N, C-alpha and C positions, 0 to 999 in steps of 0.2 A: 396466491401461491404459498407454498409451505414456508414456514418460518424456521430458521435455524434453531437448534435446541442447545441448552446447557445443562449438563448432568454433573452435580458435585458429589455424587455418592462415593466416589473413590477417595474422597477427602473426609468423609464423615466416619471418623473412627476415634474413640476416646483415647487410644494408646498413642497414635502418631498424627492424628488429624484434629478435627474440630467436632463439636457436638451439634445435634439438631437445635438444642436450646441456644447455643452461642450464635448459630446462623440466624435463627429467628429474631433474636434480639438485635443483631447487627442490621438485618434487613429493615426493621422498624426505624432504626437510627438513621438510615439513609433517606427516609422519606422527605425530611426537610431539605436535604441537598437536591433531591429530585425537583421539589417545588421551586427551589432557587434557580435551577437551570431552566425549568420550563416557564416560569412566570417572572422571576425577578431579573434575570440576565437580559432578556429582550427589552424590558422597560428601561433598565439602566443604559443599555447600549443605545437605544433610540433617543433617549433624553440627553445623553452625554454626561449625566450626573453619576459618575462612576467613582466609588470609594477608592482611596489611594491603594489599599491593600489588594484591590482587584485590577490594578493597572499592570499590564495591558489586559483588556477584556476582549480577547479574540474569540468571542462566542458565536459569531455569525454562522460558522460552519453548521451549527445545529439546525437552523431553519433554512439554510441555503438550498437544500434539495427541493423543498416546497416552492421557494422563490423561483428557482430555475424552471420548474415545470409550469408554474402559473404564468410566468412571463412568456414562455413558448406558446402556451395555449391562447394567450391574448394577442401576442404580437407576431408569432410565427417567424418569418425570415428576419424581422427586425430585432428579435430577441437574441441574447447571447448564444443560446443553443442553436437557433436558426442560422446565425452567422457561422458558428462552428461547423454545422452540417454542410453549409454551402462551400466553405473552404475545403473541408475534408473530401466531399464528394467531387469537387472540381479538380482535385489533384491526381485522382486515380488514373487518368489518361494522359497525365503530363509528366509524371516522374515514377521512378522505380524503387527509390529508397529515401528514407527520411532519417536524419540524425537528430535525436532529441538531446539537447544540451541542458543540463541542470544538475543541481546537487541537493542532497537531502530530500526534503519534501517536494522539491521541484521536479524530481524524476522518479522517486521510489514508488509512488502510487501508480504511475504509468507503466513502469516495468512490471510491477506486481500484476496489473491487469493483463498485460501482454502474455506473461508466462502462465497465468491462470486460465485465460480464455482462448488464446490462440493455439494453433497446432504447435507442439513443442519444437518442430523444425520449420516454423513459418518462413524464416529467412532463406531456407534452402529450397523451398518449393518454387515451381515455375509460376510465372504471372497468372497463368490460367488456373492453377491449383490454389493460388492465393486470391482468386477473384479480382485480380488487378489491384489488390491492396498493396501498398508499398512494403518493402522490407523495412525494418526499424532497428536502429542501433542507438546505444546510449553512451554519451561521453560528457565532458564538462563536469564530471563528478570526482575528478582526481587530477593530479599533475603528473601522470605516469607517462613518461616519454615513449616507451615502446608500444603501449596500448594506443596512444594517439597516433603514432606513426603508422601502425598497422591498419587502423581504420581509414586514415587518409589514403593509404595505398589501396585498400579494398575498394573504396569509392572511386578512385581514379581508374581502376581496372574495369569498372562497369559490370554489366551482366553478360553472360555468354549467349543470351537469347538475342535474336536478330529482330528487334522491334524499334520503333521510332523513339521510345523513351528509355531504352535499356541502359543508357549511360547518364540519364538525368536523375539528380537527387536534390533534396532540399534540406533545410534546417528548421527545426522547431526549437526555438531557444526560450528558456523559461527562467526568469529571475526577476523578482519584484523590483530591485534597485538597479540591477545590472552591474553592481559593484563587487559582487562576490568573485574573488580572484580566479578560482578554478573555472567557473563558467565563462567569465569575461575573457580569459586567455583562450579558452577553447573556441569561443565564438569568433574571436579575431582570426585564429588559425583556419578554422573551417570556412569562414566567410571568404577568406582569401582564396582557398582551394575551390570553393564553389564559383567564385568570379572567374578564376582561371579556366574552370571546366566549361563555362558558358562561352568563353572566347569572344568572338565578335558580337555575340548576342547579349553580353553582360550588361551593357548600358541600358538596354531596353527590358531585359528579363530578370535581372538579379532580384528585384523586389518581389517578383512573383514566386520565388522559391525560398523565401524567408518568412517564417510564421512565428511572430513573437508573442509571448505571454509575459506581461510585466505590469508595473505600477502605472498610475496616471501621469507620473513624471519620473525623472531619474535618467541615469546614463543609458540604459538599454532603450528606454522610450525615445530619448533624443536620437540615438543611433538608428533605431527602426524608422523614425520619422525622416531622418536624413536619407536613408536608403530609399524611402518612398513606399514602404510596405502598405498595401491597400487595406489590410486588417491588422489591428493591434489589439489583442485580447487582454483583459484586465485580470490581474491577481486581485481579488476583491478586498476592499477594506474590511477589517474586522475578522479576517481569516488568516491565521498563522500558517507558515509554510507546511508544517507537518500535518495540519488539519485541512489542507487545500485539495485533497485528492478528488473531491466531488465538485470542484470549480473548473474553470477553463484549464487550470494546471494539469489536471488529469483527464478532463473530458476531450480536449483537443487531440492529444495522442491516441486516446481510445477511439475517437471518431475516425481518425486517419486509418486506424487498423480495422475499421468496419465493425467495431463492437457496438452493442445496443446500449447507447447512453441513456435512453429513456427508461429502460428496465433497471439500469444501474441506479438512477435517481429514485425510481419507484421502490426499489428494495430498501434504500435509505429511509424513504418516507414511511414505509411499513415498519421499520425498526423504531423510528421516532414515535409512531402511534403506539406501538407495543410498550416502549419505555414509559410513555406518558400515562398509559391507562391500565396496564396489567398489574394485578395484585403483586405485592412483594414476593410472595412465595412462588409465583409463576413468572417473574420478570427476569429474563435472561441477563440483562445488564446488571441489575442490582444483585442477583445471585453470584454473578462472576466477580463483581467488586467485593462483596462481603466474604466470599470463600477465600479469595486470594489475600485479602487484608487480614483476616483472622489467622490464616496460616502463617503469615509473616509475624503477626503480633504474638501469637501463642506458641508457635513452633519454630520460629527463627527462619522461616522459608523466605529468605530475601533474594533468592535467585529464582526467577520465574521462567521456566523453560516452556516455550511454545513448541510442542512436538507435533509437527505436521506429518500426516500420513499420506502425502501425495507430493511428488516432485513439483507439480504445478503450483504449489502453495509456498515454495521456499521464499520467494520474494515478498509474498504477503507477510511472512514471518519477519523478514528483514525490515519491511515498512513499519511493522509494529514495534520492532526493537527501537527504531528511532523515535517513534511516537512516545513510547513509555519512558525511554531514557531521558530525552530532552524535556519532557513535560514534568515528570515527577522526581527526577534525579537532582534534587536541590536541598540545600540546608542540611546536608548529612542524612537525607531521607530518600526513600524510593527504592523499589526492588530493581535488581539488575536483570534485564531481559536477555534471553538467549534462545535462538531458533535452532532446532534440530529437524532433520528430515529422515523419517523412518520408512522402511527398515534400514536404510543406508547407514545412519549414524549409530545404530545399535552395535555396529562392529567397530566403532571408534570411540565414542563417548560413554557408552552405557555402563561399562564397568565402574567408572568413577561415579556416575550418576546414581547407580543402585547401591554401591557399597562405600562410597566416599563420604564426605561431610553431608549430614542430613539437613541441608540448608536449601532444599529445592522443592518446588511444586511443579508438577508436570501437567500442563494444560494441553491435552491432545486435541488436535483438529482433525476430525474424521469425516471422510466423504462417504455418504450412504449409497449413492448411485453414480456409477461411472458413465461417461459419455459414449464410450465405445463398447462393443460386444466383448464379453469375458473371454480371455484366452485360457485354454486348458493346458495343463502340464504336458499332456500327450503321451501316447504309448510308443515305445521304441523296442526294436529287437536287440538293441545294444543297451542292456540294463545294468551295465557296470556301475552306473550312478545310483542304482537301487531305488529309482523313482516310479517304477511301474505301478506300485500300490497307490500312488497319487495321480495316476494318469488322467482320471476324470475330474480331478479337482481343478478349479479355476484360480487365476491370480487374485481376484477379489476374495475368494475363500481363504487363500494362503495369507493375504493381508489381514483378514478378520481374525484368523487364528493367531497371527503375530501380535495384533493389538491386544487381544485378550490375554495372551501369554505374557506380554510385557507388563501389563497392568498387574497381573497376578504376581509376577516376580517382584515388582516394585512394592506392592502391598506387603509381601512376605518379609521384606527388609525395612518396613516402616516408612515407606515413601508415599506421600499423598498424590493422587491424580484427580483430574477432572476431564470431562469430555465436552468439547464443542462439536456438535454434529451438524454437518451441512447436508441438506437434502441432495445437492449435486453441486457442481461448479459451473456457474453461469453468471452473467452480469447482475441479475436480480439478487442472487444469494451473496455475491461479492459486495454489492451495495449495502446489504444488511450487515455483513461482517465488518466492513469499514466503519459504518456508523456506530455499531455496537461498541467497537473497541475505542473509538474516539470519545463517545459519551462516557464509557467506563473510566477512561483515563482522567477525564475532568472530575468526575464524581470522586474517584479515589484520591486525586490531588487535594481536593477540598477536605476530604476525610482526614488526610495527613496534615492539614493546616497550612498548605502551601498553594501558591498560584500556579496552576498547571500551564499557563500561557507564558510566553517569553522564554528566552534561553540565554541568560547573561554569561554563562560560562563559555559558550561558543564564540561570543563576540571577542573574548580576550585572546583566543588563539589567532583571530584575524588581525588584531592589533599587533601582536607579537610577530606574526608572519611579515607584515608590512615593515615593521622595525628592522627585522633581520634582512630585508631586501634593501635597506637603506632609504626607506620612504618615511616621510613624516607621519 
């Protein structure tokens, strides 16, 4: 299948960007970092002989897609993928909705996959139009009283369809420790509501409607065991939360939605092979890192705008915001990520982006082929809007003109751009994109001289929150 492409030409300008020579030199300097990630990290991880400056070494995400596919090929139903498929396929005729509880990396990848690959109005479709796949909602990512109350009421109301499972719903709860406040509180509340909804069947059926993804031990594991959940999926060792999208953390919700998890992993494997073997000048990961790093170093572009040109990719951008911010925002270093959705945000942010501080690089994410047939503007006898001259133009043609026009305007005001071009939006391409951005984040962190794994700043807010609640 076609590989996504990265085009840095919009940043190659001696007046406001970088030069070909600078890019070439930086690409060569990244080769030792590639070798470290490909050869050294796996050896250190396997041996446990990890230097102090690389602790924690949550590098397993890199080879996890190959591990997952190999295990499924060898063990089928007994593998983690096989178990995920069995659970996901078995719930389609037993429930109508699933609430995915998690925060940060425990839910952002799943939400990104749903919004990218499902019908935009998936939850509003009939069961038949959804192929009996459950509606999916996300909570446990905040302590927002009104949002939680509204979802609890929505679930209690059930579906307007007259089916045996129209009022049945389940919980997919994701937390490595089970101790994160937002998710733990939500699980307590939604579990109580689920138990109430099952009424007299709660004692025998509650465990069948709870699908945990957690560590091998901890509060959530203990609770899931006490409930009697028949399957408890693992957040794998050596995989940090924001790098866990291609583990059970992301794969279980994706499988519940009926997405092609095999192609998701295959896309990641294809990106791994490209990263390992492609020459620097053709390597999309290395070119992405080098271009953005040089723009920050030489042009002060320390705000990195991921400009997605499809509404379906907004949550992919938010997933990347967390990935980059928590990984490389340390020791006074690291670019600030920001997602925009165009053309929507051209009418809200773009004035400042184009003519405000020249501290931004715009990484466009462009979809080459749409899943649905192109819609034309259409001819009308009421031409007060003056659009009949565009009657035969399609929305993809309008989008293409907007992308080119925006890049031209940015360049005219000395703003660098790059293009990540996706052949389409499907699970295979999404697997490529997730893996590309995770690898790039690690390479750039090491280029900056910091450990991209771990998030010490996040832990402090948790301690302060507990203190403010009167807890030790």
